Backbone as a chain_set.jsonl record, in Angstrom:
{"seq": "MSKVYPYRLADFLHEQVGDGLRSVIYHDRDEYEVVFVREDLEDYDGEEIDDIVADLWADSYEQAIREDLRGHGPLNCTVWVFEDAIEMHFVADDRRGIAVALDTETFLAQSSFIGQCLGVAGLK", "coords": {"N": [[-3.688, 121.749, 6.891], [-4.505, 124.611, 8.672], [-7.507, 126.602, 8.749], [-7.73, 130.096, 8.219], [-9.016, 133.284, 9.157], [-8.846, 136.228, 8.236], [-10.424, 138.54, 7.707], [-12.57, 138.268, 9.437], [-11.2, 138.441, 11.863], [-10.243, 141.089, 11.651], [-12.678, 142.518, 11.676], [-13.611, 141.814, 14.246], [-11.556, 142.916, 15.88], [-11.798, 145.622, 15.223], [-14.33, 146.15, 16.259], [-13.731, 145.756, 18.97], [-11.598, 147.543, 19.629], [-11.835, 149.808, 18.086], [-10.724, 152.823, 16.702], [-8.179, 152.304, 17.568], [-7.099, 150.225, 16.234], [-4.626, 149.597, 13.942], [-3.633, 148.156, 11.659], [-4.193, 145.215, 9.609], [-2.808, 142.384, 8.262], [-2.821, 139.727, 6.035], [-0.926, 136.857, 5.257], [0.539, 134.39, 3.121], [2.434, 131.631, 1.77], [2.982, 132.586, -0.822], [1.9, 135.112, -1.327], [0.428, 138.216, -0.129], [-2.107, 140.042, 1.658], [-3.368, 143.183, 2.338], [-5.565, 143.593, 4.678], [-6.815, 145.434, 6.301], [-6.177, 148.854, 6.87], [-5.638, 151.663, 8.796], [-6.904, 154.925, 8.088], [-5.128, 157.15, 8.518], [-2.695, 155.976, 8.214], [-2.236, 155.14, 5.677], [-0.135, 155.727, 3.973], [1.901, 153.954, 3.451], [4.129, 152.503, 1.162], [4.246, 150.064, -1.535], [6.729, 148.727, -1.461], [7.602, 149.049, 1.198], [5.637, 147.569, 2.547], [6.116, 145.091, 1.374], [8.62, 144.539, 2.533], [7.917, 144.37, 5.245], [6.227, 142.139, 5.166], [8.038, 140.201, 4.303], [9.561, 139.98, 6.609], [7.59, 138.956, 8.304], [7.159, 136.487, 7.065], [9.636, 135.286, 7.59], [9.463, 135.173, 10.381], [7.273, 133.396, 10.749], [8.303, 131.184, 9.485], [10.303, 130.464, 11.211], [8.885, 129.403, 13.268], [8.688, 126.594, 13.905], [11.283, 126.089, 14.807], [11.422, 127.709, 17.104], [9.419, 126.487, 18.623], [10.564, 123.942, 19.052], [12.915, 124.661, 20.464], [11.963, 125.826, 22.841], [10.023, 124.134, 23.911], [7.328, 124.395, 24.708], [5.055, 123.639, 23.429], [2.813, 124.234, 20.621], [3.507, 127.288, 18.873], [1.601, 130.097, 18.938], [1.382, 132.853, 18.646], [3.351, 135.761, 18.125], [4.636, 138.687, 19.706], [5.417, 142.05, 19.283], [6.634, 144.868, 20.838], [6.482, 148.194, 20.395], [7.24, 151.722, 20.623], [5.135, 153.284, 19.516], [3.317, 151.436, 18.545], [1.886, 148.166, 18.898], [2.572, 145.053, 17.716], [1.086, 142.052, 16.714], [1.608, 138.776, 15.725], [-0.114, 136.309, 14.443], [0.452, 133.084, 14.031], [-0.189, 130.725, 11.624], [0.915, 128.525, 10.263], [3.892, 127.26, 8.694], [5.163, 129.975, 7.128], [2.679, 131.324, 6.948], [0.11, 133.403, 8.094], [-1.483, 135.896, 10.226], [-0.989, 139.279, 10.67], [-1.266, 141.844, 13.053], [-1.61, 145.208, 13.966], [-1.758, 147.432, 16.661], [-2.474, 150.55, 18.278], [-0.2, 151.451, 20.813], [-1.129, 152.38, 23.36], [-3.791, 151.58, 23.212], [-3.589, 148.782, 23.113], [-2.403, 148.299, 25.611], [-4.393, 149.222, 27.284], [-6.323, 147.314, 26.789], [-5.079, 145.08, 27.715], [-4.312, 144.903, 30.65], [-2.546, 143.503, 32.282], [-0.074, 143.242, 30.927], [0.54, 145.944, 30.748], [0.802, 146.524, 33.494], [3.019, 144.929, 34.111], [5.009, 146.181, 32.547], [5.085, 148.629, 33.879], [5.901, 147.858, 36.502], [8.402, 146.88, 35.881], [9.647, 149.205, 35.273], [9.547, 150.183, 32.735], [7.571, 151.592, 31.572]], "CA": [[-3.494, 123.168, 7.011], [-5.63, 125.227, 9.372], [-8.189, 127.733, 8.112], [-7.569, 131.384, 8.884], [-10.092, 134.206, 8.819], [-8.332, 137.569, 8.512], [-11.481, 139.565, 7.723], [-13.31, 138.074, 10.691], [-10.35, 139.004, 12.914], [-10.249, 142.554, 11.493], [-13.975, 142.998, 12.165], [-13.617, 141.636, 15.701], [-10.666, 143.901, 16.494], [-12.373, 146.957, 15.046], [-15.403, 146.248, 17.253], [-13.162, 145.79, 20.317], [-10.686, 148.656, 19.91], [-12.152, 150.97, 17.259], [-9.625, 153.491, 15.996], [-6.889, 151.816, 18.056], [-6.603, 149.241, 15.269], [-3.797, 150.235, 12.921], [-3.593, 147.395, 10.415], [-4.289, 143.762, 9.605], [-2.235, 141.852, 7.02], [-2.791, 138.27, 5.902], [0.124, 136.407, 4.344], [0.807, 132.965, 2.983], [3.736, 131.363, 1.148], [3.179, 133.208, -2.125], [1.377, 136.468, -1.459], [-0.151, 138.797, 1.068], [-3.222, 140.953, 1.433], [-3.618, 144.165, 3.382], [-6.986, 143.432, 4.968], [-7.263, 146.7, 6.868], [-5.184, 149.833, 7.306], [-6.302, 152.888, 9.248], [-6.757, 155.997, 7.102], [-3.959, 158.006, 8.736], [-1.483, 155.189, 7.987], [-2.285, 154.617, 4.312], [0.962, 156.202, 3.142], [2.894, 152.914, 3.196], [4.195, 152.11, -0.242], [4.321, 148.625, -1.743], [8.038, 148.197, -1.049], [7.619, 148.969, 2.665], [4.8, 146.435, 2.935], [6.866, 143.899, 0.968], [9.651, 144.302, 3.537], [7.243, 143.915, 6.464], [5.753, 140.774, 4.933], [9.223, 139.327, 4.289], [9.881, 139.742, 8.012], [6.553, 138.057, 8.819], [7.452, 135.151, 6.534], [10.76, 134.757, 8.362], [8.967, 134.863, 11.716], [6.465, 132.181, 10.724], [9.195, 130.091, 9.092], [11.058, 130.084, 12.41], [7.944, 128.883, 14.257], [9.059, 125.231, 14.338], [12.539, 126.195, 15.559], [11.082, 128.246, 18.426], [8.674, 125.458, 19.352], [11.518, 122.92, 19.483], [13.834, 125.217, 21.46], [11.336, 126.175, 24.109], [9.294, 122.993, 24.432], [6.058, 124.799, 25.32], [3.96, 123.303, 22.528], [2.703, 125.067, 19.416], [3.597, 128.743, 18.965], [0.384, 130.658, 18.37], [1.459, 134.29, 18.387], [4.494, 136.527, 18.617], [4.245, 140.065, 19.983], [6.495, 143.036, 19.287], [6.171, 146.077, 21.506], [7.179, 149.4, 19.961], [6.748, 152.911, 21.315], [3.87, 153.763, 18.959], [2.416, 150.348, 18.14], [2.167, 146.797, 19.31], [2.242, 144.144, 16.628], [0.892, 140.646, 17.056], [1.664, 137.921, 14.538], [-0.775, 135.041, 14.706], [1.086, 132.159, 13.102], [-1.013, 129.558, 11.288], [1.879, 127.473, 9.988], [5.096, 127.697, 7.984], [4.999, 131.103, 6.213], [1.292, 131.742, 6.793], [-0.438, 133.945, 9.32], [-2.136, 137.199, 10.215], [-0.306, 140.27, 11.498], [-2.157, 142.899, 13.522], [-0.952, 146.292, 14.693], [-2.637, 148.28, 17.461], [-1.799, 151.613, 19.013], [0.331, 150.923, 22.068], [-2.014, 152.665, 24.491], [-4.994, 150.759, 23.049], [-3.241, 147.431, 23.522], [-2.178, 148.262, 27.053], [-5.697, 149.376, 27.931], [-7.02, 146.046, 26.634], [-4.334, 144.032, 28.403], [-3.722, 145.601, 31.777], [-1.457, 142.719, 32.859], [1.175, 143.65, 30.274], [0.802, 147.315, 31.198], [1.296, 146.442, 34.861], [4.384, 144.38, 34.066], [5.89, 147.24, 32.054], [5.23, 149.613, 34.957], [6.711, 147.278, 37.565], [9.772, 146.771, 35.373], [10.171, 150.543, 35.039], [9.646, 150.391, 31.29], [6.389, 152.332, 31.103]], "C": [[-4.722, 123.791, 7.671], [-6.215, 126.383, 8.57], [-7.889, 128.99, 8.914], [-8.617, 132.348, 8.334], [-9.667, 135.646, 9.098], [-9.413, 138.647, 8.548], [-12.321, 139.462, 8.992], [-12.513, 138.67, 11.844], [-10.347, 140.53, 12.84], [-11.555, 143.146, 12.01], [-14.047, 142.931, 13.688], [-12.77, 142.715, 16.38], [-11.226, 145.311, 16.37], [-13.522, 147.173, 16.023], [-14.841, 146.431, 18.656], [-12.385, 147.067, 20.61], [-10.897, 149.878, 19.027], [-10.945, 151.517, 16.518], [-8.25, 153.119, 16.524], [-6.288, 150.758, 17.149], [-5.871, 149.966, 14.158], [-3.827, 149.476, 11.599], [-3.779, 145.908, 10.667], [-3.774, 143.301, 8.246], [-2.28, 140.325, 7.085], [-1.654, 137.915, 4.95], [0.146, 134.895, 4.283], [2.132, 132.816, 2.252], [4.017, 132.215, -0.09], [2.762, 134.667, -2.221], [0.893, 136.976, -0.112], [-1.303, 139.698, 0.664], [-3.325, 141.898, 2.62], [-5.133, 144.179, 3.587], [-7.576, 144.743, 5.479], [-6.05, 147.57, 7.155], [-5.937, 151.12, 7.643], [-5.969, 154.04, 8.3], [-5.494, 156.825, 7.283], [-2.642, 157.275, 8.511], [-1.375, 154.694, 6.556], [-1.13, 155.052, 3.423], [2.091, 155.186, 2.978], [2.923, 152.617, 1.703], [4.38, 150.592, -0.327], [5.623, 148.016, -1.275], [8.142, 148.07, 0.464], [6.802, 147.778, 3.143], [5.475, 145.129, 2.543], [7.913, 143.535, 2.016], [9.05, 143.795, 4.852], [6.81, 142.467, 6.308], [6.923, 139.796, 4.871], [9.649, 139.0, 5.72], [8.862, 138.802, 8.653], [6.787, 136.633, 8.33], [8.594, 134.503, 7.327], [10.299, 134.349, 9.758], [8.167, 133.564, 11.713], [7.298, 130.974, 10.321], [9.966, 129.555, 10.301], [10.177, 129.498, 13.508], [8.38, 127.526, 14.797], [10.343, 125.247, 15.17], [12.244, 126.668, 16.977], [10.327, 127.223, 19.264], [9.619, 124.389, 19.891], [12.432, 123.43, 20.592], [13.188, 125.374, 22.83], [10.516, 125.051, 24.723], [7.984, 123.321, 25.126], [4.85, 124.42, 24.462], [3.911, 124.253, 21.346], [2.791, 126.56, 19.724], [2.396, 129.333, 18.241], [0.529, 132.105, 17.942], [2.789, 134.834, 18.889], [4.03, 137.97, 18.762], [5.499, 140.928, 19.997], [5.933, 144.32, 19.86], [7.078, 147.228, 21.088], [6.596, 150.591, 20.72], [5.35, 153.303, 20.826], [2.879, 152.665, 18.592], [2.856, 149.037, 18.765], [1.68, 145.902, 18.188], [2.121, 142.728, 17.171], [0.879, 139.867, 15.751], [1.094, 136.567, 14.92], [-0.327, 134.064, 13.636], [0.175, 130.949, 12.878], [-0.127, 128.346, 11.05], [3.046, 128.087, 9.221], [4.757, 128.74, 6.909], [3.551, 131.493, 5.944], [0.771, 132.256, 8.122], [-1.117, 135.275, 9.111], [-1.375, 138.11, 11.169], [-1.265, 141.412, 11.796], [-1.315, 143.944, 14.222], [-2.01, 147.139, 15.384], [-1.813, 149.428, 18.024], [-1.365, 151.056, 20.36], [-0.631, 151.153, 23.23], [-3.315, 151.861, 24.416], [-4.721, 149.346, 23.523], [-3.103, 147.338, 25.037], [-3.48, 148.435, 27.822], [-6.483, 148.071, 27.87], [-6.346, 144.925, 27.416], [-3.594, 144.644, 29.586], [-2.57, 144.82, 32.418], [-0.119, 143.12, 32.239], [1.538, 145.075, 30.699], [1.358, 147.344, 32.614], [2.733, 145.928, 34.899], [5.379, 145.431, 33.574], [6.128, 148.289, 33.137], [6.126, 149.101, 36.069], [8.17, 147.178, 37.147], [10.42, 148.13, 35.117], [10.286, 150.887, 33.57], [8.49, 151.196, 30.721], [6.462, 153.769, 31.514]], "O": [[-5.852, 123.521, 7.264], [-5.512, 127.052, 7.813], [-7.805, 128.949, 10.142], [-9.044, 132.231, 7.185], [-10.088, 136.226, 10.098], [-9.32, 139.578, 9.347], [-12.732, 140.479, 9.55], [-13.081, 139.333, 12.711], [-10.439, 141.194, 13.872], [-11.544, 144.161, 12.706], [-14.491, 143.877, 14.338], [-13.213, 143.349, 17.338], [-11.137, 146.103, 17.309], [-13.674, 148.271, 16.56], [-15.407, 147.179, 19.454], [-12.489, 147.619, 21.706], [-10.21, 150.885, 19.199], [-10.241, 150.796, 15.811], [-7.244, 153.575, 15.98], [-5.109, 150.426, 17.272], [-6.433, 150.848, 13.508], [-4.021, 150.074, 10.54], [-3.556, 145.409, 11.77], [-4.24, 143.765, 7.205], [-1.836, 139.716, 8.058], [-1.444, 138.599, 3.949], [-0.181, 134.209, 5.252], [2.879, 133.788, 2.128], [5.173, 132.529, -0.373], [3.225, 135.385, -3.107], [0.938, 136.273, 0.897], [-1.456, 140.066, -0.501], [-3.363, 141.461, 3.77], [-5.879, 144.712, 2.765], [-8.697, 145.11, 5.129], [-5.022, 147.083, 7.625], [-6.765, 151.595, 6.866], [-4.859, 154.108, 7.773], [-4.846, 157.172, 6.296], [-1.577, 157.885, 8.606], [-0.49, 153.893, 6.255], [-1.144, 154.77, 2.224], [3.137, 155.52, 2.421], [1.88, 152.493, 1.061], [4.635, 149.927, 0.677], [5.631, 146.905, -0.745], [8.705, 147.098, 0.967], [7.227, 147.055, 4.045], [5.418, 144.156, 3.296], [8.078, 142.362, 2.351], [9.605, 142.902, 5.491], [7.003, 141.657, 7.215], [6.802, 138.667, 5.346], [10.05, 137.872, 6.008], [9.23, 137.945, 9.456], [6.63, 135.68, 9.093], [8.525, 133.328, 7.688], [10.698, 133.299, 10.262], [8.364, 132.719, 12.586], [7.028, 129.859, 10.767], [10.243, 128.359, 10.401], [10.678, 129.133, 14.572], [8.435, 127.329, 16.01], [10.465, 124.493, 16.135], [12.753, 126.099, 17.943], [10.56, 127.102, 20.467], [9.499, 123.974, 21.044], [12.696, 122.711, 21.556], [13.806, 125.085, 23.855], [10.331, 125.02, 25.939], [7.569, 122.604, 26.037], [3.733, 124.847, 24.752], [4.863, 124.994, 21.099], [2.225, 127.037, 20.707], [2.205, 129.085, 17.051], [-0.118, 132.544, 16.991], [3.288, 134.426, 19.937], [3.145, 138.423, 18.036], [6.501, 140.592, 20.629], [4.887, 144.804, 19.425], [8.273, 147.239, 21.383], [5.566, 150.464, 21.384], [4.478, 153.619, 21.635], [1.706, 152.953, 18.351], [4.021, 148.834, 19.106], [0.527, 145.98, 17.764], [2.937, 142.273, 17.972], [0.216, 140.258, 14.79], [1.729, 135.783, 15.624], [-0.688, 134.204, 12.468], [-0.184, 130.244, 13.822], [-0.39, 127.265, 11.578], [3.156, 129.31, 9.123], [4.135, 128.413, 5.899], [3.222, 131.941, 4.845], [0.965, 131.62, 9.159], [-1.307, 135.729, 7.983], [-1.143, 137.762, 12.327], [-1.982, 141.887, 10.915], [-0.408, 143.61, 14.984], [-3.018, 147.516, 14.785], [-0.606, 149.298, 18.224], [-2.091, 150.275, 20.976], [-0.917, 150.232, 23.995], [-3.877, 151.5, 25.449], [-5.525, 148.769, 24.255], [-3.622, 146.415, 25.664], [-3.65, 147.855, 28.894], [-7.228, 147.753, 28.797], [-6.986, 143.926, 27.742], [-2.386, 144.874, 29.521], [-1.698, 145.427, 33.041], [0.862, 143.314, 32.956], [2.701, 145.372, 30.974], [2.283, 148.104, 32.904], [3.562, 146.448, 35.646], [6.472, 145.556, 34.126], [7.246, 148.78, 33.293], [7.013, 149.817, 36.534], [9.07, 147.37, 37.964], [11.603, 148.202, 34.783], [11.041, 151.785, 33.197], [8.439, 151.452, 29.518], [5.556, 154.545, 31.208]]}, "num_chains": 1, "name": "protein.A"}
């Protein structure tokens, strides 16, 4: 089983994007920990976070299926692009990983290639 460092990742992201960092959640097979959540987003209740983590567990559980289907080697991260946030799920293994949410504009500023692709596709 690989080691994961959610607090180190949260510190790194906060240094890189400042207030553009929305949240960092670590999860494993049995529990989860909200490592960081920006002050203006602290109104999530436990049930909402439980539902988010259940979705993360499903995503990491499906890691092996996605790897087999696509044949590109190990799946390291999934990305969901929403209007207000971009979520990245760094998958460690079956039902374990770190989920990160950034403001959409912060992510696009940090990754101009994705922003360019969205613009070319007419989606930005």
